[in-house]
N, C-alpha and C positions, 0 to 999 in steps of 0.2 A: 963752465968748471960742476958747476949745479944742475946743466942738463946731460948733464954724461952720468951722473951719480942721480939722479930722480928717474931716467930710464934704465940705467942698472939697478931699482931697487923693481924697480914693475918687472922687466924681468924674474927678478928672484921670485915675486909672488907668483904670479902666474909660474913658475916651472915649483914652488913648492903646492899649490891646488891643484896641479895634476898629480903627482907625488900620493897626496890624500886621497883623489880620486879612486885613483887603482887602485890600490891599499882596500879597502871600506871593504868592510864584510858581505857577501851574498846568499843574500836566502836561497837555501835548497829546493830546489823544483821537481816535482818530481817527475816532469819528462829531459830534468840537466841530465848528462853525464853523471853528475855528480852523488846525485839520489841514487843513481843505478848500477852504482859501483857500488855503495854501500850495499845494497839489499844484496848483490854477489858476493861480500864479503862475508854478509852475514851466515849465508850457505856452506859457504866455503866456509866458516869455520865451523857449524853442524857437525859439516861432512868431516872432518880434519877429527871434534872431537869423536865421531865413531867407528873413526878408520883406526877398525884391530880390536876394536872394544867388544869388553867380551863383560855380557850381562847375570851370565852365569855366577859369576865371581864376585864378592863382597867387597869392599873395598880397603884398602887395609890388606892385602890377602897374605897371610905368615911376615906381620911386619904390627901390626898393631890390633886392638878393637877396636868395632863401628860401635860409634857412638850413637844413639837416634835420639832427637830430643823432638818428644811430644808435646802438644797442646790439642783442648776441647773448645769448640764455642758453639753452644747449645741452641738451634734455631727455634725448634717446637718441643715439648716435652709432654708426652702424657699424647691419651689416659693413661689410666694407672686400670688392671683387670683383680680384683679382692679373688674372682673366682676360679681364673686359669693362672693370677700368682703372676702375672707377668706386666710386664709396662714398653712401648711406642717413645724411640725419644730417637729426634730428628739434628741432625750435628755437622757439623763443618770438622772434620778431622787432619789435624796438620800435623807432618812429619817433616825434622828435615834430619841430615847429614850432610857427613864432610867426601865428596868421589876425589880425587889427585887426579886424575886419569882425564876431568871435564875441567878441567881450568883452562882455559884461554886467556888473550889479548886481545883487545877490538878496541871501538870507539864506547863502546856500550858495556856498563861495568854488570849490569844486567842481563840479561834472555829471559824472557816470556814466553812460554810456553804451553802446544796443550797436551791433553792426553798421547796423542799419534808419539808424540818424544817420548813419553812417559813408556810404553808398553818397550822401548828399543834401549830402556836401561835398567841397571839393577835398584831395585823398590826392596825394601825391608815386607817379609810377607806376615802380615799381621793378621789375626784373627780377634773375633769378637764369637768368645769360649764357651761363651755363655747365653750366647744369641740365638734364640728360636727360629727368626729369620732376620736380613740383610736383604738391603736393595739399595743400589746406590744407583744414585738419579743419572738420565741415559736422553732425555729430555732440554732443550732442543737436541741437544749434545754431549756428549759423558761429562760431569760436575766434573771436571777434574784439572789440576792446576800445576804446572811445574815451572820454577822461577830456578835458573840457573848462572851466580855468581862466579866473575872473571878466577876466586881463589876457589871456585871447586866445589861449594858449599850451595846443596839445591833442598826445597822448600817447595814439597810434595802436600796439597791440599785435593782432598775428596770431601760432597756432602753425603750422604747413605742415611737412612735412616733402618732402627736399628728395632727389634721388638724380640728383648730379653727376661731370661726371668726375674722374677723379685722375691724371694722365700721372706714370708710374711710367719711372724708371732703374731697370733691375732688374741691373745689372752684377756687383753684388756681393753679389745674394740667395742666400742668404735670410738676409744680411747686413746689408741696408740698411736706408735710414733714405726717408723720402717726406715729400712739403711738399702737398698734395695742395692744386689747386682748389674750393670752391665759391664758383659765380661764383650766389650772390648774400649767401649769409648768410656737412670734419670732415673724409695718413694721411702727414699734416699734414695739414689742408684749407684750400684756397683760395677764401675767401672777396669777389665780383666781383660789385661791382652797377652797372649801367649804365641808364644814364636818358638820356630824351628831352631834354631840356633840357640847353641847353649851361650852358659856368661863370660864364657873364655875367647865368645866371637863374637857373640852383637850383644850389649847395653842398651838399656833402656832409659832415661831422665825427663823429667816434666823441664820444659824449658827455663819455667822459671818458678818464682814462689808460688803457694796454694793460688792466691788470688788473682792472676794471669794465668795461671795453668789451663785451670776451667772455668770457663766463663759462663754464664747460662741471660740470654737475653729477656729480659722485666718481661716485656706480653710475654713469655712465651710459660712462665711458673703460674701464672694463673691458671688452678684446674678446679674441679667445679666438686671432688668433692679432697684437698688434700689442699695442704699450704709447705712451701717449701720452704721449707725454715736456710736451707744451704748448705754447703758443700764442703770437704775435704776429701784430699789427692794423697796419694799414700805409693810405696812401694815393695815390692815381696820381692819371693825368691823361694821359685816350688822347686823342691826333688821329683823326680823319678825316675826310675829305670834306664831311661835314655839321659840322663843328667841333668842339671838345674837349668832355670829357663824364669829370665828377667818376666816380673808382674808386674804391669805400671794399675794402682789402682784409683777409683775417685768411688764418691761417697757421697749420692745426693740423697740430702734428712729431709723428709717427710713428715706431719702431721695431718689427722685425721681430722676437715669438718665437721662438730656433730649436730650439727643443727639441720640435718634431713633423717639423724635418727630421731631426733628429738618429735619432729611436726608426724615424720611416722611410724612410729614404735614406743617411745616412751610415755608419750603426752596420754596416748590414747589405753593403755597400760596402765596407769594411775585411775584417769578418768570409772577405768571397767572396775580397781576397785574400789572406791566412790564409794560406785553406784550399788558396789557388790551389800557394802555398809548402809545404805538407807531401809533395809528391811528390818534392821533394827528398829528401826523407830515405825515399824507395822503391827497392828493388833497382832499378836498369836495364834486368833482364831481366821487373820483371814489365810489364807492357805494358798491358796490358789498365786498369789499378789506376791508370794514373800517364793513361791516354788518357780514361778517363772523370773524373779529377780534371780536368782541361785544361781539356776539351770543354762540362762542366757549368758549370763555372767561367763559363765566356767566356758563355756562354747564359746564366746570371743575371744578368751585367751589363749584358746586353744589354739583358735584361727592367728590367734598374732603370733603364738608363739614360729608355726609352721610358715606364715610368711614370713618372720623375721631368718631363718634358718635360708632359705630360697635364694638369696645377696650373697653369702658367703659358701667360701668350698665345704669339703664333707669334714672337715675335723674332726678328730676320736676326744679332741680336750672341751670344755667347758667354756665361751665366750664372759664379758661381761654382762655383754647383753643376754645370756641366754640366765648367769646369776639375780638378774632385774625379771626378767619376769616368769623365771622358778622360785622365784620370792610372794610376784605379786599371784602367782597363780593359788600361792598357800594360800596365801590371805581371802580369795577368793572360794574357795575350795570350802574354809574354813569355817565361812562367811554361811558355805551349807548346810554347812555339816552342826553349825551351832541349830541353826531353825530348826535342823531335824528334832535334834536333842530335843529344845524349847517344846514343838510340835509330840514328841512323847509324853513328855508329860504334862502339859494341854489335855490329851484328849485321856486317861486316863483320870483328871480331877474334873472332869467335866461329864466327864460320860454315867456315873453316879449320883451326883450331885444338883446335875441340870435338870437332869428325868425327872426328880423326888420336885425339885422344886416349881418345874412346866406341873404340873398332875393339882399339884398347893394349887397356884394360882389360877386355875379350870373352874379351880371346886367354891375356891373365895370368891369368884366372880357369880357361879350358879346361884350359889346365896346370895349375895347381894343384889344379885335382880332380883329373884321373887319379895326380900323384906322392902324395897325401893318400889314395889306395884304393891303391897301392904298397904305404906304410905301414902302415896295417892290415890288410891280409896279410901283412907280415912281422913284424908285433906278432906277430896272433893266433898263426902257426905256431912260433915261437918263446918262447912267450913263459913258459915256466919256467929256459929260459938269460939270457936277456935282465931279468927280473930280479932277478938274482942280482948286477947284474955295476949296482952304485950306478951310474955312471958313462951309461951305457947305456938306464936309469930315467927319468935328467935328461931325455937327451938326445930322448926317446920323450916323455915328461911336456910338456914344452918346444916338442914339435913336433903332441901331440893339442893343446895350449893356442891356439897362435894360430900352426894351420898357415902365412898367407900368408906370418907371418915366416921360419919354414922355409924356405919358397920363394925369398923374397926375398936372406936369405943361400945358399940353396943355386945360385940360379939364376945369384949375383951381381948382382940391379939391383935398382931402389928404385919401389916406385910416382910415379910423377912428381904433383909437389906444385902442382897449376892452382885457382885460386879463381876457380871461376864466377860468383864472385856481389863482384866487386869494385868499389868505387864507381869514377865516376867522377871528375876531378880538374872537371870543370865545374858535378858535383852538391860537390864538396866549397865552388867560391867561390862558388855561388850560395846553399847553406845561409845566408853571412854578406850576401854580396853586396846579397842580393832585402830582407834585412829592417832593413838601414841605410844604402837608401837610401826605402825607405818611407817607415819610424820619421822620417827626415829629413825629406822630403815634407812628412809632418802637420805636423811643429814646426814647420816658417819658412809652410804653410799658415794655419795655425790663427792661428797670432803673428799675420801680416798683418792676417786681419782681424774679431778682436776686438779688438785696440784702435785698431780706429776707430772714432770718435766725432765728430759734426756737432759743427761752431762757428755756435750759433744766436745772433743776437743779440738783443738786446734779448726775451728767451722767458720766456712767465712760464709758471710751472715747474705740471702740471695735480695736480688736488689729491687 
C-alpha cells in the first residue's frame, strides 16, 4: 500500500513539473515569429490610423474647440544685441493636443514616431510673430519627435533657433532692465504665438503653472552683459479684422551688467575730470601747462562720448550714460573757462606792474655795482689803518658779505616786496568748489540709478 502511494506521489510531482516548464514566459527573440508579428501589428496600426485620415481638418471639427497645450524648454539663451534690438534663443517647443481619429488598441500604450509621421497628420500652424529668422534643426535628421498615446493624445516636439525682436527702452542705460518679446516661444523675452485659427476653433493654454510651462536651463542663462532674473508667462487675445486670435506670452526678464561700462566709460570720465582740476593748483603764469590740461581733457571727453555712443542704437533720447558724460564734459569745459578767466586778469595786472619793477631792479643793481667797486678800492688802499679799527672792520665785513644790504641802508631804499606767483582768488575757490560739486553729483547719480529695482509680478526666478 505504501509503495503505491509513493509511486502515485512521484507521478504527480513529475506531471506538475512538466506543466510548469510548458507555461514559463518566453523572452521575445527578434528572429522569432512572435516578434515579427509585433512589428506587423504596429505597421497595421499606423496604416489603420492613416486610413481615411484627412490632415487638412482639425480635430473635433464641428464638435468642439481644439485645445493645444504648449510649453517651452530653453537650451540656449543669447546673445542679445543692443544695436539691432534682437536676441537669439534655442528651444525645444512642445505642443500637445487630442485627436480622436488617432486612437488605437495594441500591446503598447505609446507610439514613438519621427518627423515622417508628423507630416501626415494635422498639426497646429504655430509661428513666431516677432521672429526675424527661425531655423528648424535638421542635423543629422530633422529634430522633431511625435508621440501618440492610445487615447489619441499627441505630443509634438521641435528644436528651434529663433532670432527675434526685443524692443528696448534705454533711458536708464547701462543700469537698465528689459522684458523682451520672442513672438513664438529670450532681455527679458516675450514669447508670442499667433495662429490662423480663431478662438472659437483653436485655443492655446500653457501645459501647467508658470514654473513648468517655461523652463530655462541653468547653464544657458549665463550671459556676458546680462543677468537673467527669471520669466513670467501669460495669455492674451488679439483682435483684428479677420477675428480674434490666441496669443501665448512668456517674458524673460533681463538686467544689464554694469561692470564693462564702469571700466570702459565711467572710470575714464571720472579720471579725466579729476585731471582737469589739477590745473587749479598750477601757477596762473604757467600758461602752456594749464592750456595743455584744459585742451587735452576736453578732447578726451569728446572721444569718450563718441565711443560710448557706438555701442548703442541711434536713439533720439539721452541715456543715463549720456547724462553722466555730459556733466563730466561740463566740468572739464568749465575748468578750461576758469583758466581763461584767471589768465585774463593775470595779464592785465602783470603787464604794468611787472615792467616797472623789472626796470627799477635793473637800475638798483647797476648802482650797487658802482658803489661796491668804490668800497673795494678804499679797502685796498687803506687796509692797515682800517683793520686796526674794530668798528671799521665790522662795517667792511658787513658790506662785503651783503653789498645789497649796504646799498639799501646807504641809499635809504628797500627792495619792493612784489609776489610774482600770487594765487588767484578764483583758483582758491575752484579748488574747493569743483571737487565738492563733482562728488555731490556722483553721489546723487549712483544713488538714484543703482537703487532702482523692477517690480515683476509672478516671476519665476532663473536657476
